[in-house]
C-alpha atoms as an extended CHARMM CRD file, in Angstrom:
* protein
*
       214  EXT
         1         1  MET       CA             18.0340000000       20.5870000000        7.1210000000  PROA      1               0.0000000000
         2         2  ASP       CA             16.3070000000       20.2930000000       10.4840000000  PROA      2               0.0000000000
         3         3  HSD       CA             14.4430000000       17.0210000000       11.0490000000  PROA      3               0.0000000000
         4         4  SER       CA             11.3490000000       18.9150000000       12.2470000000  PROA      4               0.0000000000
         5         5  THR       CA             11.0320000000       20.5000000000        8.7950000000  PROA      5               0.0000000000
         6         6  ILE       CA             11.0310000000       17.0840000000        7.1520000000  PROA      6               0.0000000000
         7         7  TYR       CA              8.5110000000       15.9160000000        9.7490000000  PROA      7               0.0000000000
         8         8  ARG       CA              6.1230000000       18.7420000000        8.8220000000  PROA      8               0.0000000000
         9         9  TRP       CA              6.5010000000       17.9540000000        5.1110000000  PROA      9               0.0000000000
        10        10  VAL       CA              5.7400000000       14.2860000000        5.7310000000  PROA      10              0.0000000000
        11        11  GLN       CA              2.6450000000       15.0690000000        7.7990000000  PROA      11              0.0000000000
        12        12  LYS       CA              1.3020000000       17.4430000000        5.1550000000  PROA      12              0.0000000000
        13        13  TYR       CA              2.2170000000       15.7090000000        1.9190000000  PROA      13              0.0000000000
        14        14  ALA       CA              2.3780000000       11.9400000000        2.6180000000  PROA      14              0.0000000000
        15        15  PRO       CA             -1.4120000000       11.5130000000        3.1070000000  PROA      15              0.0000000000
        16        16  GLU       CA             -2.1030000000       13.6660000000        0.0440000000  PROA      16              0.0000000000
        17        17  MET       CA              0.4220000000       11.6750000000       -1.9820000000  PROA      17              0.0000000000
        18        18  GLU       CA             -1.2530000000        8.4170000000       -0.9150000000  PROA      18              0.0000000000
        19        19  LYS       CA             -4.6260000000        9.8240000000       -1.9410000000  PROA      19              0.0000000000
        20        20  ARG       CA             -3.4980000000       11.1000000000       -5.3560000000  PROA      20              0.0000000000
        21        21  LEU       CA             -1.3940000000        8.0760000000       -6.2780000000  PROA      21              0.0000000000
        22        22  ARG       CA             -3.7690000000        5.4100000000       -4.9880000000  PROA      22              0.0000000000
        23        23  TRP       CA             -5.1500000000        4.5030000000       -8.4180000000  PROA      23              0.0000000000
        24        24  HSD       CA             -1.6180000000        4.3400000000       -9.8580000000  PROA      24              0.0000000000
        25        25  TRP       CA             -0.2330000000        1.5710000000       -7.6640000000  PROA      25              0.0000000000
        26        26  ARG       CA             -3.3110000000       -0.1800000000       -6.3370000000  PROA      26              0.0000000000
        27        27  ARG       CA             -3.8870000000       -2.6550000000       -9.1490000000  PROA      27              0.0000000000
        28        28  PRO       CA             -3.9240000000       -6.2120000000       -7.7010000000  PROA      28              0.0000000000
        29        29  GLN       CA             -1.9190000000       -8.5950000000       -9.8850000000  PROA      29              0.0000000000
        30        30  SER       CA             -3.2710000000      -11.6860000000       -8.1680000000  PROA      30              0.0000000000
        31        31  THR       CA             -6.5810000000      -12.8990000000       -6.7520000000  PROA      31              0.0000000000
        32        32  SER       CA             -4.6860000000      -14.6500000000       -3.9410000000  PROA      32              0.0000000000
        33        33  TRP       CA             -4.0680000000      -12.3150000000       -0.9930000000  PROA      33              0.0000000000
        34        34  SER       CA             -2.2040000000      -12.7150000000        2.2810000000  PROA      34              0.0000000000
        35        35  GLY       CA             -3.3290000000      -10.6590000000        5.2640000000  PROA      35              0.0000000000
        36        36  ASP       CA             -1.6890000000      -10.1040000000        8.6280000000  PROA      36              0.0000000000
        37        37  GLU       CA             -1.0480000000       -7.4970000000       11.3230000000  PROA      37              0.0000000000
        38        38  THR       CA              2.2240000000       -6.1600000000       12.6600000000  PROA      38              0.0000000000
        39        39  HSD       CA              2.5740000000       -3.8930000000       15.6720000000  PROA      39              0.0000000000
        40        40  VAL       CA              3.7780000000       -0.2880000000       15.6780000000  PROA      40              0.0000000000
        41        41  LYS       CA              4.5600000000        1.5730000000       18.8990000000  PROA      41              0.0000000000
        42        42  VAL       CA              2.7620000000        4.9090000000       19.4230000000  PROA      42              0.0000000000
        43        43  ARG       CA              3.6320000000        6.6480000000       22.7040000000  PROA      43              0.0000000000
        44        44  ARG       CA              5.1120000000        3.3190000000       23.7980000000  PROA      44              0.0000000000
        45        45  GLN       CA              1.7180000000        1.6760000000       23.3240000000  PROA      45              0.0000000000
        46        46  ARG       CA              1.2100000000       -1.1360000000       20.8410000000  PROA      46              0.0000000000
        47        47  THR       CA             -0.9810000000       -0.3310000000       17.8210000000  PROA      47              0.0000000000
        48        48  TYR       CA             -1.6910000000       -2.6310000000       14.9040000000  PROA      48              0.0000000000
        49        49  LEU       CA             -0.8710000000       -2.1410000000       11.2520000000  PROA      49              0.0000000000
        50        50  HSD       CA             -3.2110000000       -4.3360000000        9.2170000000  PROA      50              0.0000000000
        51        51  ARG       CA             -1.7080000000       -5.1720000000        5.8210000000  PROA      51              0.0000000000
        52        52  ALA       CA             -2.4640000000       -7.2960000000        2.7760000000  PROA      52              0.0000000000
        53        53  VAL       CA             -0.1610000000       -8.2260000000       -0.0910000000  PROA      53              0.0000000000
        54        54  GLY       CA             -0.7450000000      -10.2200000000       -3.2510000000  PROA      54              0.0000000000
        55        55  LYS       CA              0.7420000000      -13.5560000000       -4.2370000000  PROA      55              0.0000000000
        56        56  PHE       CA              3.7090000000      -11.8120000000       -5.8770000000  PROA      56              0.0000000000
        57        57  GLY       CA              4.3470000000       -9.4330000000       -2.9710000000  PROA      57              0.0000000000
        58        58  ASN       CA              2.5460000000       -6.3820000000       -4.3400000000  PROA      58              0.0000000000
        59        59  THR       CA              0.9590000000       -4.1660000000       -1.6860000000  PROA      59              0.0000000000
        60        60  ILE       CA             -2.8430000000       -4.3810000000       -1.6850000000  PROA      60              0.0000000000
        61        61  ASP       CA             -3.7320000000       -2.0740000000        1.2030000000  PROA      61              0.0000000000
        62        62  PHE       CA             -2.9960000000       -1.1420000000        4.8190000000  PROA      62              0.0000000000
        63        63  TYR       CA             -4.7640000000        0.2950000000        7.8540000000  PROA      63              0.0000000000
        64        64  LEU       CA             -3.4630000000        1.4360000000       11.2550000000  PROA      64              0.0000000000
        65        65  SER       CA             -5.6730000000        0.7280000000       14.2640000000  PROA      65              0.0000000000
        66        66  ARG       CA             -5.4490000000        0.8540000000       18.0370000000  PROA      66              0.0000000000
        67        67  THR       CA             -7.0790000000       -2.5590000000       18.2460000000  PROA      67              0.0000000000
        68        68  ARG       CA             -6.7000000000       -6.0350000000       16.8350000000  PROA      68              0.0000000000
        69        69  ASN       CA            -10.2900000000       -7.2370000000       16.8120000000  PROA      69              0.0000000000
        70        70  ALA       CA            -13.0360000000       -8.1810000000       14.3590000000  PROA      70              0.0000000000
        71        71  LYS       CA            -14.2150000000       -4.5790000000       14.0410000000  PROA      71              0.0000000000
        72        72  ALA       CA            -10.7410000000       -3.3840000000       12.9730000000  PROA      72              0.0000000000
        73        73  ALA       CA            -10.3310000000       -6.3660000000       10.6300000000  PROA      73              0.0000000000
        74        74  LYS       CA            -13.6890000000       -5.6110000000        9.0130000000  PROA      74              0.0000000000
        75        75  ARG       CA            -12.7750000000       -1.9530000000        8.5530000000  PROA      75              0.0000000000
        76        76  PHE       CA             -9.4650000000       -2.9130000000        6.9610000000  PROA      76              0.0000000000
        77        77  LEU       CA            -10.8880000000       -5.5550000000        4.6290000000  PROA      77              0.0000000000
        78        78  GLY       CA            -13.7010000000       -3.2160000000        3.5890000000  PROA      78              0.0000000000
        79        79  LYS       CA            -11.0950000000       -0.5570000000        2.7840000000  PROA      79              0.0000000000
        80        80  ALA       CA             -8.9990000000       -3.0490000000        0.8000000000  PROA      80              0.0000000000
        81        81  LEU       CA            -11.9890000000       -4.1770000000       -1.2840000000  PROA      81              0.0000000000
        82        82  HSD       CA            -13.3890000000       -0.6960000000       -1.8610000000  PROA      82              0.0000000000
        83        83  GLY       CA            -13.0830000000        0.5450000000       -5.4420000000  PROA      83              0.0000000000
        84        84  LEU       CA            -11.8710000000       -2.7370000000       -6.9180000000  PROA      84              0.0000000000
        85        85  LYS       CA            -13.4340000000       -4.2720000000      -10.0040000000  PROA      85              0.0000000000
        86        86  ASP       CA            -14.9700000000       -7.7280000000       -9.5990000000  PROA      86              0.0000000000
        87        87  TRP       CA            -12.0180000000       -9.4070000000      -11.3510000000  PROA      87              0.0000000000
        88        88  GLU       CA             -9.5620000000       -7.6150000000       -9.0300000000  PROA      88              0.0000000000
        89        89  LYS       CA            -11.1630000000       -8.9250000000       -5.8470000000  PROA      89              0.0000000000
        90        90  PRO       CA             -9.5670000000      -11.9440000000       -4.1740000000  PROA      90              0.0000000000
        91        91  ALA       CA            -10.7040000000      -15.5270000000       -4.6410000000  PROA      91              0.0000000000
        92        92  VAL       CA             -8.5740000000      -16.6410000000       -1.6760000000  PROA      92              0.0000000000
        93        93  VAL       CA             -7.4080000000      -14.7480000000        1.4150000000  PROA      93              0.0000000000
        94        94  THR       CA             -4.7640000000      -16.4070000000        3.6120000000  PROA      94              0.0000000000
        95        95  THR       CA             -4.3560000000      -15.3630000000        7.2460000000  PROA      95              0.0000000000
        96        96  ASP       CA             -3.0720000000      -16.8150000000       10.4950000000  PROA      96              0.0000000000
        97        97  LYS       CA             -5.4080000000      -18.6530000000       12.8450000000  PROA      97              0.0000000000
        98        98  ALA       CA             -6.7620000000      -15.5340000000       14.5910000000  PROA      98              0.0000000000
        99        99  PRO       CA            -10.5840000000      -15.6150000000       14.3330000000  PROA      99              0.0000000000
       100       100  THR       CA            -11.0110000000      -11.8780000000       13.6990000000  PROA      100             0.0000000000
       101       101  CYS       CA            -10.5560000000      -11.9920000000        9.9210000000  PROA      101             0.0000000000
       102       102  GLY       CA            -13.0400000000      -14.8310000000        9.5250000000  PROA      102             0.0000000000
       103       103  ILE       CA            -15.6710000000      -12.8870000000       11.4680000000  PROA      103             0.0000000000
       104       104  ALA       CA            -14.9960000000       -9.7750000000        9.3740000000  PROA      104             0.0000000000
       105       105  MET       CA            -15.3570000000      -11.7150000000        6.1040000000  PROA      105             0.0000000000
       106       106  SER       CA            -18.6160000000      -13.3150000000        7.1940000000  PROA      106             0.0000000000
       107       107  GLU       CA            -20.0980000000       -9.9150000000        8.0830000000  PROA      107             0.0000000000
       108       108  LEU       CA            -18.9470000000       -8.3140000000        4.8300000000  PROA      108             0.0000000000
       109       109  LYS       CA            -20.3470000000      -11.2170000000        2.8050000000  PROA      109             0.0000000000
       110       110  ALA       CA            -23.6990000000      -10.8240000000        4.5830000000  PROA      110             0.0000000000
       111       111  GLU       CA            -23.6630000000       -7.1050000000        3.6800000000  PROA      111             0.0000000000
       112       112  GLY       CA            -22.8080000000       -7.8440000000        0.0280000000  PROA      112             0.0000000000
       113       113  LYS       CA            -19.4740000000       -6.0370000000        0.2660000000  PROA      113             0.0000000000
       114       114  CYS       CA            -17.3310000000       -9.1320000000       -0.1150000000  PROA      114             0.0000000000
       115       115  PRO       CA            -17.4320000000      -11.8630000000       -2.8230000000  PROA      115             0.0000000000
       116       116  GLY       CA            -19.6220000000      -14.6790000000       -1.5490000000  PROA      116             0.0000000000
       117       117  GLU       CA            -17.3530000000      -17.3110000000       -3.0810000000  PROA      117             0.0000000000
       118       118  MET       CA            -14.1650000000      -15.9160000000       -1.5070000000  PROA      118             0.0000000000
       119       119  VAL       CA            -12.2700000000      -18.5950000000        0.4440000000  PROA      119             0.0000000000
       120       120  HSD       CA            -10.6650000000      -17.8460000000        3.8020000000  PROA      120             0.0000000000
       121       121  ARG       CA             -7.5880000000      -20.0280000000        4.2580000000  PROA      121             0.0000000000
       122       122  GLN       CA             -6.0280000000      -20.0850000000        7.7500000000  PROA      122             0.0000000000
       123       123  VAL       CA             -2.5970000000      -21.6270000000        7.2350000000  PROA      123             0.0000000000
       124       124  LYS       CA              0.1880000000      -19.7590000000        9.0080000000  PROA      124             0.0000000000
       125       125  TYR       CA              3.1410000000      -21.0390000000        6.9590000000  PROA      125             0.0000000000
       126       126  LEU       CA              1.4390000000      -19.9210000000        3.7180000000  PROA      126             0.0000000000
       127       127  ASN       CA              1.4280000000      -16.3710000000        5.0650000000  PROA      127             0.0000000000
       128       128  ASN       CA              5.2070000000      -15.9440000000        4.7820000000  PROA      128             0.0000000000
       129       129  VAL       CA              4.9300000000      -13.4960000000        1.8910000000  PROA      129             0.0000000000
       130       130  VAL       CA              3.1940000000      -10.8120000000        3.9780000000  PROA      130             0.0000000000
       131       131  GLU       CA              5.3410000000      -11.4880000000        7.0590000000  PROA      131             0.0000000000
       132       132  ALA       CA              8.5010000000      -10.9870000000        4.9800000000  PROA      132             0.0000000000
       133       133  ASP       CA              7.0510000000       -7.7500000000        3.6360000000  PROA      133             0.0000000000
       134       134  HSD       CA              6.3970000000       -6.5670000000        7.2100000000  PROA      134             0.0000000000
       135       135  GLY       CA             10.1230000000       -6.8760000000        7.8890000000  PROA      135             0.0000000000
       136       136  LYS       CA             11.0970000000       -4.6770000000        4.9670000000  PROA      136             0.0000000000
       137       137  LEU       CA              8.6120000000       -2.0040000000        6.0320000000  PROA      137             0.0000000000
       138       138  LYS       CA              9.8820000000       -2.1590000000        9.6270000000  PROA      138             0.0000000000
       139       139  GLN       CA             13.3660000000       -1.3380000000        8.3460000000  PROA      139             0.0000000000
       140       140  LEU       CA             11.9850000000        2.0410000000        7.2620000000  PROA      140             0.0000000000
       141       141  ILE       CA              9.9370000000        2.6240000000       10.4080000000  PROA      141             0.0000000000
       142       142  ARG       CA             12.7000000000        1.6890000000       12.8720000000  PROA      142             0.0000000000
       143       143  PRO       CA             14.9420000000        4.7850000000       12.3360000000  PROA      143             0.0000000000
       144       144  VAL       CA             11.9930000000        7.1650000000       12.9370000000  PROA      144             0.0000000000
       145       145  ARG       CA             12.2830000000        8.8700000000       16.3270000000  PROA      145             0.0000000000
       146       146  GLY       CA              9.0720000000        7.3690000000       17.6430000000  PROA      146             0.0000000000
       147       147  PHE       CA              5.4390000000        8.2700000000       17.0400000000  PROA      147             0.0000000000
       148       148  LYS       CA              3.5390000000       10.4700000000       19.4640000000  PROA      148             0.0000000000
       149       149  ALA       CA              0.0450000000       10.0990000000       17.9980000000  PROA      149             0.0000000000
       150       150  LEU       CA             -1.8620000000        7.6170000000       15.8580000000  PROA      150             0.0000000000
       151       151  LYS       CA             -2.5730000000       10.3350000000       13.2760000000  PROA      151             0.0000000000
       152       152  THR       CA              1.0920000000       11.2090000000       12.7610000000  PROA      152             0.0000000000
       153       153  ALA       CA              2.0800000000        7.5330000000       12.7020000000  PROA      153             0.0000000000
       154       154  TYR       CA             -0.5150000000        6.7450000000       10.0350000000  PROA      154             0.0000000000
       155       155  ALA       CA              0.5040000000        9.7570000000        7.9210000000  PROA      155             0.0000000000
       156       156  THR       CA              4.1510000000        8.6880000000        7.9710000000  PROA      156             0.0000000000
       157       157  ILE       CA              3.3260000000        5.0580000000        7.1860000000  PROA      157             0.0000000000
       158       158  LYS       CA              1.2100000000        6.1530000000        4.2150000000  PROA      158             0.0000000000
       159       159  GLY       CA              4.3170000000        7.7540000000        2.7250000000  PROA      159             0.0000000000
       160       160  PHE       CA              6.4120000000        4.6470000000        3.3580000000  PROA      160             0.0000000000
       161       161  GLU       CA              3.8090000000        2.3070000000        1.8840000000  PROA      161             0.0000000000
       162       162  VAL       CA              3.2550000000        4.3400000000       -1.2850000000  PROA      162             0.0000000000
       163       163  MET       CA              6.9490000000        4.7630000000       -2.0340000000  PROA      163             0.0000000000
       164       164  ARG       CA              7.5530000000        1.0470000000       -1.4010000000  PROA      164             0.0000000000
       165       165  ALA       CA              4.7120000000        0.1970000000       -3.7950000000  PROA      165             0.0000000000
       166       166  LEU       CA              6.3490000000        2.3810000000       -6.4570000000  PROA      166             0.0000000000
       167       167  ARG       CA              9.7110000000        0.7560000000       -5.7740000000  PROA      167             0.0000000000
       168       168  LYS       CA              8.1080000000       -2.6790000000       -6.2080000000  PROA      168             0.0000000000
       169       169  GLY       CA              7.0870000000       -1.5870000000       -9.7010000000  PROA      169             0.0000000000
       170       170  GLN       CA              3.3550000000       -1.4940000000       -8.9830000000  PROA      170             0.0000000000
       171       171  ALA       CA              3.0180000000        1.7010000000      -11.0380000000  PROA      171             0.0000000000
       172       172  ALA       CA              5.5030000000        0.6070000000      -13.7240000000  PROA      172             0.0000000000
       173       173  ILE       CA              3.0920000000        1.4810000000      -16.5220000000  PROA      173             0.0000000000
       174       174  PHE       CA              3.3460000000        5.1390000000      -15.4590000000  PROA      174             0.0000000000
       175       175  ASN       CA              7.1360000000        5.0630000000      -14.9910000000  PROA      175             0.0000000000
       176       176  LEU       CA              8.2050000000        6.3150000000      -18.4080000000  PROA      176             0.0000000000
       177       177  ALA       CA             11.9090000000        6.4020000000      -17.5820000000  PROA      177             0.0000000000
       178       178  GLY       CA             11.8440000000        2.9680000000      -15.9380000000  PROA      178             0.0000000000
       179       179  ASP       CA             14.0780000000        4.0300000000      -13.0570000000  PROA      179             0.0000000000
       180       180  VAL       CA             14.1410000000        6.0550000000       -9.8120000000  PROA      180             0.0000000000
       181       181  ARG       CA             13.7610000000        9.2870000000      -11.7840000000  PROA      181             0.0000000000
       182       182  GLY       CA             10.6070000000        7.8510000000      -13.2900000000  PROA      182             0.0000000000
       183       183  GLU       CA              9.2600000000        7.1420000000       -9.8040000000  PROA      183             0.0000000000
       184       184  ALA       CA              9.9370000000       10.7470000000       -8.8210000000  PROA      184             0.0000000000
       185       185  ARG       CA              8.1510000000       11.9520000000      -11.9540000000  PROA      185             0.0000000000
       186       186  ILE       CA              5.0530000000        9.9230000000      -11.0310000000  PROA      186             0.0000000000
       187       187  VAL       CA              4.8650000000       11.8310000000       -7.7500000000  PROA      187             0.0000000000
       188       188  GLU       CA              5.5700000000       15.1680000000       -9.4380000000  PROA      188             0.0000000000
       189       189  ARG       CA              2.8390000000       14.6500000000      -12.0300000000  PROA      189             0.0000000000
       190       190  ALA       CA              0.3670000000       13.8140000000       -9.2600000000  PROA      190             0.0000000000
       191       191  PHE       CA              1.0010000000       17.3170000000       -7.8930000000  PROA      191             0.0000000000
       192       192  SER       CA              1.0210000000       18.9280000000      -11.3700000000  PROA      192             0.0000000000
       193       193  ILE       CA              4.7470000000       19.6830000000      -11.2270000000  PROA      193             0.0000000000
       194       194  GLY       CA              6.5810000000       19.6970000000      -14.5420000000  PROA      194             0.0000000000
       195       195  PRO       CA              5.3700000000       18.4200000000      -17.9390000000  PROA      195             0.0000000000
       196       196  SER       CA              2.3720000000       16.1290000000      -18.3430000000  PROA      196             0.0000000000
       197       197  ALA       CA              2.7520000000       12.4030000000      -18.9860000000  PROA      197             0.0000000000
       198       198  LEU       CA              1.8520000000       12.8920000000      -22.6630000000  PROA      198             0.0000000000
       199       199  THR       CA              4.4320000000       15.6470000000      -23.1460000000  PROA      199             0.0000000000
       200       200  GLU       CA              7.0570000000       13.5600000000      -21.3830000000  PROA      200             0.0000000000
       201       201  ALA       CA              6.2250000000       10.4610000000      -23.4510000000  PROA      201             0.0000000000
       202       202  VAL       CA              6.4850000000       12.4110000000      -26.7240000000  PROA      202             0.0000000000
       203       203  ALA       CA              9.8390000000       13.8840000000      -25.6700000000  PROA      203             0.0000000000
       204       204  LEU       CA             11.1240000000       10.4320000000      -24.6660000000  PROA      204             0.0000000000
       205       205  LEU       CA             10.0120000000        8.9430000000      -27.9880000000  PROA      205             0.0000000000
       206       206  ALA       CA             11.6640000000       11.7580000000      -29.9380000000  PROA      206             0.0000000000
       207       207  SER       CA             14.8750000000       11.2630000000      -27.9790000000  PROA      207             0.0000000000
       208       208  ASN       CA             14.8860000000        7.5170000000      -28.7140000000  PROA      208             0.0000000000
       209       209  LEU       CA             14.2790000000        8.1400000000      -32.4230000000  PROA      209             0.0000000000
       210       210  GLU       CA             17.1230000000       10.6330000000      -32.5520000000  PROA      210             0.0000000000
       211       211  GLY       CA             19.4050000000        8.1350000000      -30.8340000000  PROA      211             0.0000000000
       212       212  ARG       CA             18.5850000000        5.4370000000      -33.3760000000  PROA      212             0.0000000000
       213       213  ALA       CA             19.0970000000        7.8170000000      -36.2820000000  PROA      213             0.0000000000
       214       214  ALA       CA             22.5080000000        8.7840000000      -34.9710000000  PROA      214             0.0000000000
């Protein structure tokens, strides 16, 4: 299959997959977050992928920006907090010593969009969990034949991030088979392909009962 065909599929379906599966995998398991940026080349220019992961390495959110300033940090943090219940929001956010995140938090707190009691901890060595996760994501990005536009880069990264979140087990409650096939079925159900989750669960239960009876 020609690589341009796969490219077109990724550009069309990866953003839609991220949109439809967002509520499946985006369930923070910890109120301690680590935030950091890593760079991604677009037309040989450096852009910044803002990312946050939980204490146990689960992906919280991500945002691709041309800049690494307080405005971009605020946009990312606002995106990460959007739609979360109060008990899902972080009590502590750990970042490096760059001042941008602190400015963003202060502005969001003033606007009532960020928990007032949230602590910003700037200790670089405590941020290893997100930096290690950057490396694993870069392993997927590296073989790509370069990005020519921010839009196409972001669309591709959305696909990578969602599939990595599924592989981390962040949507395990929806993975009825408990394996790679189950991950594929989560995506298929999001696009209304194949049987519903209820039908699949009933069939799986019947199969298990038959196996025990035998």
